[in-house]
N, C-alpha and C positions, 0 to 999 in steps of 0.2 A: 601504422600502429604496431607496437611490439606484439609478439605472440604471447598467449597466456602461458603460465608456468605450471607444470605438473611436478611436484616435489615428492618423490617416493622411491624407496629402494625395493618395493614389492613388485616383482615382474608381473604378477597376475593383475594387481590393482592398476599398474601403469598401462597394461594392455587394454583393460576395460575403459579407463579414462581416455586413452587415445581413440578407442572406437567411438565413444560418445562425442569426442571433439570432431571426429571425421563426419559423424552424422549431422553435427551442427555447422559444418563447413568452416571450422576455426583452426587456425594454425597454432601449434603449441611447441614449447621447448621443455626440456626435462632437466631436473636436478636429482641425482640419486643419493645425495648426502646433504646434511644440514648446512655445511659451509657453502656448498654450491647454491643452495636455496637462498641463503642470506645474501650472497653476492648479487643475486638478481631480484631481490625481494621487492624493491620499490618501483621498478619499471613496468612490469606487465599489467595489463588492465584487469586480469583475474589471476588469482593464485589458488590452486587446489593442493593442499598438503596432506599426504598420507599419514595415517595414525602411527605408522612405523617410525616416522621421523619427527613427530611432534614434540616428544619430550626432549630430544637432543636439540631441536631448534629453539625450544623455550629457554634452554640454558644460554643460548647465544643472544637472547633478548632482542629480537627484531623490532624495528619501529612499528608502531601501530599504523595500519593502512586499511582502507576500505577494500571490499571485494576480495577477501581472503577467507577460505573455508577449509575445514578439516574433513577428510573423507576416510571412512573406515568400512570394514566388511560387517554385515549383519546389523543388529540393533546396537547403537552406541551405548557403552557402559559408562560408569562414573569416571574411570581413568581418562577416557576420551574427552569428557567434558572438562575435567581438570586441566588437561593439556591444552584444550581449546582456549580456556581462559588465560592460561599462561602465555600462549602464543599471541592471543589477541584477535582471533578469527571471528567472523560474524556468525557462523553456524557450524553444526556438526551434521554430516550427511552420511547415512549408512546405506551402502549398496547391498543388494540390487534395488531395494525399495525406493531409494532416493534418486535413481537414475533419471526419471523425468525432471527432477529439480536441477540436477547437474547439467542436463542437456539445456534446460531453460537458461541457466546462468551462462553457459557457453554461447548460446544463441544470442543472448542479450549483447554479449561482447562483439559477436560477429556482425551485427547489423549496424553498419554505418560508423561505428566507433564513437558515437555521440554519447554524452553523459545521460544515463537513464533518468526519466522524470521522477518527481516525488509522488508517492501514492498516499492519499489521506482517506481513511474510512470514517464514516459517520454512522452513529447508532443513536436511536431514541432511548433515553433513559426510562421513558414511560410513554404510553400512548399519547399522541398529540403534543409531544415536546417540541416538534419542529425540526427534526433532524434533516428531513428532505429539503426544507427551506434553507437551512444553513449550508447544506451541501451545494445547493444551487448558487447561493451567495458566494461561496468559495470559488466555484467555477467561473462565475461572472468576473470576479475581481482578478483571478489568476489569468484570465484571457486578455486582460489589458496589457500584459507584458510578455506573453508567450502563448504557446498552444496548450489549451486546457480541454479536458474531457470530463464530463459528469456521467458516471455509470450507474444505472438504476438496477440494483441487484435485489430489490424488494418488489415482487410482483403484486403485492397487496397495498403498496403505497399509492400516493396521489399521482405519481408519474413525473419524473424530472423534466421530460420534454414539455409537458403541459405547464409546469411551474415556470419554465423558462420561455414559454411561448414558441417552442420549436416543434409542436406536435403536428403542424401542417407542412413541415419541410420534408422533402423526399430524402430517403436514405435507409440504410439497413437498420433493423431492430433486432432484438434478441432472437426472434423467431428464425431469422436468416442465419444466425451464428450459433444457435444452441447445439447444433450437431457438429460443430467444428472439430476436426481432428488434425493433428500434425501442426507444423509451424505456420504461424500467421504473421504476415508482414505488418510492422508498425505503420508504415506509410500507407499500405493498402487499407488497413482498418481506418486510419484517419480520414482518408479520402472517401470512404464508403458511407460514413455516418452523417446524419443530419447536423448541420452546423450553421452558425452565424458568426462571421468574422473568425476570431481565434477560438471560439467556443463550440465544442461538439457535444453531442449527447448520444448515449446508447440506452434506449428505452424499450418499450413494449408496444406492439400493435394493440389497438382497442379490442378487448375480449380475448386476448391471447391466453391459451391454456397450456402452452408448451413449458414443461418444467426445465429448469436449468440443470445442466450436467456439470459436476465439479471440474472435469477435464477441460470442458469448453471455457468455463469461467477462468481457470488457471491460464489458459493460453491467451484469452482476451485481455486479461489484466497485464500479462507479460508484454503483449504486443502494444497495448495502450501506453505502457510505460516507455517503450522504445520510441513511440511516435508522438509523444506529448511531453511538455515540460511539467505539467501538473495533472494528476488523475485523481478525481474524487469519486469514491464508491459509496453510494447510499445503501447501507446494509439492512437486512431485516432484523427486527428486534429479537426474534427467536434464536436462542442458543441451545440447540438440542444436545450438544456435546458429542454427537456422533461423528466418528472419523469420516472424512470425505464430504461433509456438509458444505454448503456454499460459504457460510461464515468461516468455517474451519479452513477453507481454501484461501480466503481473502485476507484474514487478519494477519497471518505471518508475513504477508507481502506489503503490509502498510508501514510507512515510515512514521505515521502518527494516526492514532485512533481517537476520535472525538466523540464523547458521549454527551448528548444534548439533554439538559435537565430543566424541568420546571421547578422553580424554587419554592415549592410548597411541601407539606409533610408527605403526601402521597407520592409526589414526583421524586423527591429526594430518596424516600424509602425504596422505591422501585429501582432507581438508578444505582443505589448502593448494592442491591442484590445482583444487578447486572455486572457492575464493576468487579465484584468478588469472583465472578466466573470468567473474567477475561484473562488470557495469557499475556505475558510480557507487559505488566502494568506500568513499567517505566516509559512505555510509548503511548500511554493512555492519558488524555486530558479531558477536562469537563468544560462544556460551554453552557453557562447559565443564562437562560432566556426569560426575561421578565423580572418583576420586583417580588420580594418576599424574603425568604431566609437568606442571610448574607452569604457571600461567596466563601468566606473562610469557614463558616459553619457547614456549608455543603461539602467542601473539600474534606473537612474533618470526618463527617459521617461516611462519605464514600471512600475515603482513603486514597484519593486521587487528586492531583492539583487542578485548580481551575485555571484555564488558559484564556478564557474570555467571558466577560459578563456583559450581556446585551440587553438594554432596556427595550420595552415594547416599542414597536415602530409604527407610527401613524401612517395610514394609507397603504399598508403592506398588501392587503387583499385586493385593493383597487389596482395596485401596480401589477400584481400577478394576473388579475382578470384582463388587464389591457395587453397582456403578452409581453410586458417589459421585464419580467422576472422580479425577484425580491430586492435587487439593488437598482433602484431607479436613479439614485444619485450617489456619487462616490462619498458624499458626506453623511449619508444615512447611517443609522446605527449598525445595521447588518454589514454594510459596505466597509465601514471603519473597522469593525471587529474582524471580518474576514481578512482584510488587508494586514492587520496586525498579526493575526495567527499565521498567515502565510510568510510574512517577513521573519517572524521569530523562528519558524520551522526552517527557513532557508539559511538563516544566520547561525542559529545555535541549537537547532533540534528541539525536542520536547522541553518545555519550561514549566517551572512550578509557580511562576508569578502570574498575576492577574492582569488581563488587558481589559480595561473598561471602555466601552464604546460611548 
């Protein structure tokens, strides 16, 4: 695998990025001008562009590529974001505050060289919407073709391990990982968790009272992405807007955020308020569960596209009670909707069109 590319003419920034790369155990090469960065632009697995070269590089119109980020000192200002859009990078990172994120990006590259998995977050648009059930359905379907993990980030939810029938399987729960510090191996995490076939879960011990720490969640999600093809995170509904909250940590790391909606007046109204508070709404989609208000009307009220409409599924509670999970058959409503959502995400990313199960 080629080394990652550090493109900057700022000696202090270059020294700091080299230090972070050394801590992550990653080899890097450097380019101190825009022309040199352009020559090596498409090959490296990760490119970090200094703000000092961004405007010059934008004039050279580099091809769009994944895993490219702009790095600056302090809090990024409007010029940095304008340059980021012009260059086509994924994010703007301000040091020293963003040092943990830069280290995470470098660590992801350094572990195995494999393509990182897709991360999908699920949120209930209202109480009882069935976000946990749909998260588990996504995990079951994803596990048919690769390694999948369902992460339970909602301590007050029903428990993804119980919904999937894995609550009696030995393995680590959040209690054992809540105080995690430093780098966590993707393979070690995968092998430590309860699993059945290609599907693993990270849940809670019964009666657990340990609060999640944002740093631990950040490292677990990063390691999960390195060790799995698909990671589904069942998120708590509460959005307190406080920096460093669990939801604040996870949402920026999601490739797709799914808000599960009950298609009645109360459910749609609640979901609309939730969607209005979500960042990066171009990565947000709605999953409508049940009959009622039409999908097009739900999308209009929430201002977010519907990516799946799922009719009520007969025998769902019985299937869960038997330990079979929500997808008892590939042809059931939840199974078909989950498969369609995962397929569209893999092929085209977030989509505004409706998938009817």
